[in-house]
C-alpha positions in Angstrom: 85.8 100.6 106.5 87.1 103.5 104.5 84.3 105.9 103.6 83.7 106.4 99.9 83.4 109.9 98.5 82.5 110.9 95.0 85.3 113.3 94.3 87.7 115.2 96.6 89.3 118.6 96.2 93.0 119.0 97.0 94.9 122.1 97.9 98.5 123.1 97.4 99.1 122.1 101.1 97.6 118.7 100.4 100.0 118.2 97.4 102.9 119.3 99.5 101.9 116.7 102.2 101.5 113.9 99.7 104.9 114.6 98.2 106.5 114.7 101.7 104.9 111.3 102.5 106.0 109.8 99.2 109.6 111.0 99.8 109.7 109.9 103.5 107.6 106.7 103.5 107.8 105.6 99.9 104.0 105.8 99.5 101.1 108.2 99.7 97.4 107.4 99.4 95.0 109.9 97.8 91.5 109.1 98.9 88.6 109.8 96.4 90.7 111.2 93.6 88.7 109.7 90.8 84.9 109.7 90.4 83.2 106.4 91.0 81.5 106.5 87.6 84.9 106.6 85.9 86.2 103.6 87.8 83.0 101.7 87.0 83.5 102.4 83.3 87.1 101.1 83.5 86.0 98.0 85.5 83.3 97.1 82.9 85.8 97.6 80.0 88.4 95.6 82.0 86.1 92.6 82.4 85.6 92.3 78.6 89.3 92.8 77.9 90.5 90.3 80.5 88.2 87.7 79.2 89.5 88.3 75.6 93.1 88.2 76.8 92.6 85.0 78.7 91.6 83.2 75.5 94.5 84.6 73.5 97.9 82.9 73.5 100.3 85.4 75.2 97.5 87.7 76.1 98.4 87.8 79.7 101.8 87.8 81.4 102.0 85.1 84.1 103.3 86.4 87.4 103.5 83.4 89.7 100.5 81.3 90.8 97.1 82.6 89.6 98.5 86.2 89.2 98.8 88.0 85.9 99.8 91.3 84.2 97.8 92.9 81.4 98.8 96.0 79.3 95.8 98.3 78.5 95.2 99.3 74.9 95.0 103.1 74.3 91.3 103.2 73.5 88.3 104.5 75.5 87.9 104.4 78.5 91.6 103.7 79.2 92.9 106.5 77.0 91.9 109.4 79.3 94.0 112.4 80.0 92.0 113.0 83.2 93.7 109.8 84.5 97.2 109.5 83.0 97.8 113.3 83.0 95.7 114.0 86.1 96.5 117.4 87.6 96.7 116.1 91.2 99.0 113.2 90.3 101.1 115.6 88.2 101.2 118.1 91.0 102.7 115.4 93.3 105.2 114.1 90.7 106.3 117.6 89.9 107.3 117.9 93.6 109.2 114.7 93.9 111.0 114.4 90.5 114.0 116.7 90.1 113.9 116.7 86.3 111.5 116.0 83.4 109.7 112.7 83.7 107.8 110.5 81.3 105.0 107.9 81.5 106.3 104.5 80.5 103.6 102.0 81.5 99.8 101.4 81.9 98.5 98.0 82.8 97.0 96.0 85.6 98.1 93.5 88.2 95.5 90.8 88.6 95.6 88.2 91.3 92.9 85.5 91.1 91.6 82.9 93.5 94.5 80.5 94.2 97.1 83.2 94.2 99.7 83.2 97.0 101.9 85.6 98.9 104.7 86.9 96.8 108.2 87.0 98.2 109.0 90.5 99.5 110.7 92.3 96.6 111.5 95.6 94.8 110.3 96.4 91.3 113.5 98.2 90.4 117.2 97.8 91.1 118.9 100.7 92.8 120.1 103.4 90.5 123.7 102.8 91.4 124.2 100.6 94.5 122.4 100.1 97.8 125.0 102.2 99.5 124.1 105.3 97.6 120.8 106.9 98.5 119.2 108.6 95.6 116.1 110.8 95.2 113.0 109.2 93.6 113.6 108.4 90.0 110.6 106.3 89.3 107.1 105.8 90.8 104.1 103.5 90.3 100.7 105.1 90.4 98.1 102.5 91.4 94.3 102.5 91.6 91.9 99.5 92.0 88.9 98.7 89.8 87.2 96.9 92.7 87.3 97.6 96.4 90.4 96.2 98.0 89.7 94.2 101.2 91.6 91.8 103.4 90.2 88.9 101.3 91.0 89.9 97.7 94.7 90.5 97.8 95.7 93.9 99.2 99.1 95.3 98.3 101.5 95.1 101.2 104.5 97.4 101.7 107.1 98.2 104.4 107.2 102.0 104.7 110.6 103.7 104.4 112.5 100.7 103.0 113.2 102.7 99.7 115.7 104.7 101.8 117.8 101.8 102.9 119.7 98.8 101.4 117.6 95.8 100.4 119.3 93.6 103.0 118.7 96.1 105.8 115.1 96.5 104.8 114.6 92.7 104.6 116.1 92.3 108.1 113.9 94.9 109.6 110.8 93.3 108.0 111.9 89.9 109.2 112.2 91.1 112.8 109.0 93.1 112.7 110.8 96.4 113.3 109.1 97.6 110.1 105.8 95.8 109.4 104.4 94.9 106.1 101.3 97.1 106.0 98.2 96.1 104.0 96.6 98.9 101.9 92.8 98.7 101.7 91.3 100.9 99.0 87.9 102.1 97.8 86.9 102.9 94.3 88.5 106.3 93.4 91.4 105.9 95.8 94.9 106.2 94.3 98.3 105.3 95.7 101.7 106.6 94.5 104.6 104.5 95.6 108.3 104.0 95.1 109.1 100.7 93.3 112.2 100.5 95.5 110.2 100.1 98.7 110.0 96.5 99.8 106.5 95.0 99.1 104.5 92.0 98.0 101.2 90.9 96.7 98.9 88.9 99.0 96.4 86.1 98.1 93.1 86.7 96.6 90.7 84.4 98.4 87.6 85.4 96.5 86.2 84.1 93.3 86.6 87.4 91.5 89.7 89.0 90.0 91.3 92.0 91.8 92.5 94.3 89.1 94.9 97.0 90.3 95.8 99.5 87.6 99.5 100.5 87.4 100.8 103.6 85.7 104.6 103.9 85.6 106.4 107.2 85.5 110.2 107.7 85.5 112.8 110.3 85.0 113.3 111.0 81.3 116.7 109.4 81.1 115.8 106.1 82.8 115.9 103.0 80.5 112.7 100.9 80.9 112.9 98.1 78.3 110.4 95.7 80.1 107.4 97.9 79.6 106.1 100.0 76.7 103.2 102.1 75.5 101.8 101.9 72.0 99.4 104.7 71.0 97.3 104.9 67.8 98.7 107.7 65.6 95.3 109.6 65.4 95.0 109.6 69.2 98.6 110.6 69.8 98.4 113.5 67.3 95.2 114.8 68.9 97.0 115.4 72.2 98.5 118.7 73.2 102.3 118.9 72.7 102.9 119.0 76.5 100.9 115.7 76.9 102.8 114.1 74.0 106.1 114.9 75.7 104.8 113.1 78.9 104.5 109.8 77.0 107.4 107.6 76.1 105.6 105.6 73.5 105.6 104.0 70.1 103.1 105.6 67.7 101.4 102.9 65.6 99.1 103.0 62.6 97.3 99.8 63.3 95.9 99.7 66.9 94.5 96.2 66.3 98.1 94.8 66.2 98.3 91.8 68.6 101.2 91.8 71.0 102.2 89.2 73.5 102.7 90.3 77.1 106.3 90.2 78.2 106.4 91.9 81.6 107.2 88.9 83.7 110.6 89.5 85.4 109.7 92.3 87.8 111.2 91.3 91.2 114.6 92.4 92.7 
């Protein structure tokens, strides 16, 4: 059992280590980054939002058997600079991205009871070809709204497979040379991972949803047409200019506008 802590403090050396792990392994896990109260507020708001989206045509994007994706609206508690522009997360991203980067996505992956193992996949194609190893150009930042256990669908990933071709990585996973590791998480824990590392979702065998928040960040030149952010104009204009530059978003006048979820094709 991972011990839960209210809030951790991180040094420059910690950030250097997280960045090294992310570059080398394709993943780093930051224990206790967010306060438990913050996560509980998100979880309560998520429950209401998920129920509403379930009853709306197109409110959820189906992602295989009993698994869904949901985009968060930019309202409280989700619109929180302490989360999407968090100084620890930014400190790590500043170390692994060679140029300016932008936030392009904020939603949740939600396996329910009846979900199954996904096929092992990547979330992105290689930047050029599998034969050209490139620095990190996109990452996913994930944190759960419930404790992640062996029973409710932990994320599974093969470390280091972002640094090899897909075929080589799949072969090493098939033989067991590189295991698919399950990542168990407590409230407040955050993982940052390369979407090129081979991974899969596992079954949720409980009767409660397992929402995992995903915030996507990418180099400023990367085209990301399958995900988007829509921010209310009054909220966007209240942000400092530096924070505005972090967000690749559409600024809208009517935040009640209903949009269908479209992020379905995500496996490569």
